matplotlib code that plots the C-alpha trace (Angstrom):
import matplotlib.pyplot as plt

x = [90.4, 89.2, 91.9, 93.3, 95.0, 98.3, 100.7, 103.8, 107.2, 110.3, 113.8, 116.7, 119.4, 121.5, 121.5, 124.0, 123.6, 125.2, 125.0, 124.1, 124.4, 126.4, 125.7, 125.2, 122.4, 119.0, 117.3, 119.8, 119.1, 120.4, 120.5, 120.1, 121.2, 118.8, 118.6, 115.5, 114.3, 110.5, 108.7, 104.6, 102.6, 105.4, 108.7, 112.1, 115.1, 117.5, 115.1, 117.7, 115.8, 117.6, 115.5, 116.3, 116.1, 115.3, 116.1, 114.0, 115.2, 117.5, 115.5, 112.7, 111.6, 110.3, 111.8, 111.1, 112.4, 111.8, 112.5, 113.1, 111.6, 112.5, 110.3, 107.0, 103.3, 101.3, 103.0, 103.1, 106.7, 108.4, 109.5, 108.1, 109.0, 107.2, 107.5, 107.7, 106.7, 107.0, 108.0, 109.9, 110.2, 111.8, 109.2, 109.7, 108.7, 105.3, 105.3, 102.7, 103.7, 102.5, 103.1, 104.9, 102.5, 104.1, 106.7, 105.8, 107.2, 106.8, 103.6, 103.5, 103.0, 99.7, 100.1, 98.6, 98.4, 99.2, 99.9, 101.5, 103.7, 104.9, 108.2, 108.7, 112.2, 113.6, 111.5, 113.3, 111.3, 108.2, 104.8, 103.4, 99.9, 99.6, 96.3, 96.8, 95.3, 97.1, 95.4]
y = [109.0, 106.4, 103.3, 103.7, 100.6, 101.5, 98.7, 98.8, 97.0, 97.1, 95.4, 94.0, 96.4, 94.1, 91.1, 90.6, 87.4, 86.1, 82.9, 83.5, 79.4, 76.5, 76.7, 73.3, 72.3, 72.4, 74.4, 77.1, 81.0, 83.6, 87.7, 89.6, 93.2, 94.3, 97.0, 97.2, 99.8, 100.7, 102.2, 103.1, 103.9, 103.5, 105.9, 104.9, 104.8, 102.6, 101.2, 99.8, 96.4, 93.6, 90.4, 87.4, 84.2, 80.6, 77.4, 75.0, 73.0, 73.2, 76.0, 76.4, 78.7, 82.2, 85.2, 88.6, 91.9, 95.7, 98.2, 101.6, 103.3, 107.4, 108.5, 108.8, 107.3, 108.5, 111.4, 112.1, 112.9, 111.2, 108.2, 104.8, 101.6, 98.5, 95.0, 92.1, 88.4, 85.8, 82.1, 81.0, 77.8, 76.2, 78.3, 81.8, 84.0, 84.9, 88.1, 90.3, 93.8, 96.0, 99.8, 100.1, 102.5, 105.9, 105.4, 107.8, 111.5, 114.2, 113.8, 110.2, 111.3, 109.0, 106.7, 102.9, 100.2, 96.7, 94.9, 91.8, 90.6, 87.0, 87.1, 84.0, 82.7, 84.5, 87.6, 90.3, 92.9, 92.0, 93.1, 94.8, 95.8, 98.2, 99.8, 102.4, 105.5, 108.9, 110.3]
z = [103.8, 100.8, 99.8, 96.3, 94.6, 92.4, 91.0, 88.9, 88.7, 90.5, 89.9, 92.1, 91.9, 94.2, 96.4, 98.9, 101.4, 103.9, 106.2, 109.6, 110.4, 108.8, 105.0, 104.6, 107.5, 107.0, 107.7, 108.0, 108.1, 106.1, 106.3, 102.9, 101.9, 98.8, 96.9, 94.6, 91.8, 91.9, 88.7, 88.3, 91.1, 93.5, 92.5, 94.5, 92.6, 94.8, 97.7, 101.3, 102.2, 105.1, 105.0, 107.4, 105.6, 106.7, 104.3, 104.7, 101.8, 98.6, 97.0, 99.9, 102.8, 104.2, 105.0, 106.9, 105.9, 106.0, 103.0, 103.3, 100.0, 99.6, 96.8, 95.5, 95.7, 92.9, 92.9, 97.1, 97.8, 101.2, 102.4, 104.0, 105.3, 104.5, 106.5, 104.2, 104.6, 102.2, 100.9, 98.0, 96.2, 93.0, 90.9, 92.6, 95.5, 96.7, 99.4, 101.1, 102.2, 105.0, 105.5, 108.8, 111.1, 111.7, 109.3, 106.4, 106.0, 103.5, 101.7, 102.9, 106.3, 107.6, 104.9, 105.5, 103.3, 101.9, 99.0, 97.2, 94.7, 93.1, 91.5, 89.0, 88.3, 85.2, 85.6, 85.0, 86.6, 88.9, 89.1, 92.7, 94.0, 96.4, 98.3, 100.5, 101.8, 103.2, 106.5]

ax = plt.figure().add_subplot(projection="3d")
ax.plot(x, y, z, "-o")
ax.set_aspect("equal")
plt.show()
């Protein structure tokens, strides 16, 4: 099983956020549900993601979440879940992610891997890099 690296871009198709704690306090918590569309090495037209967000300032904080991708990785069809951890500030968002062990299905059964992306405010799509292996 040798690792491969693939790249591409994703766009935000939908973002809904609800406060968990009072919106005027710091730190504060929120949760969001997000739909993304991936193209390139990962092809997934409408992912589903859930995040818990910690705001430590007006536009700063961190988040963790899970995202279900149904589609293909370099032509292999199936589904898998990414566990994500990121930080954000006024310039944008930095995120690392890993495949949840055992979450691969179809031709992606046995998928493992990790990757990252950096989003800059104003970008209409986000470049990602994903290094993976399929057992």
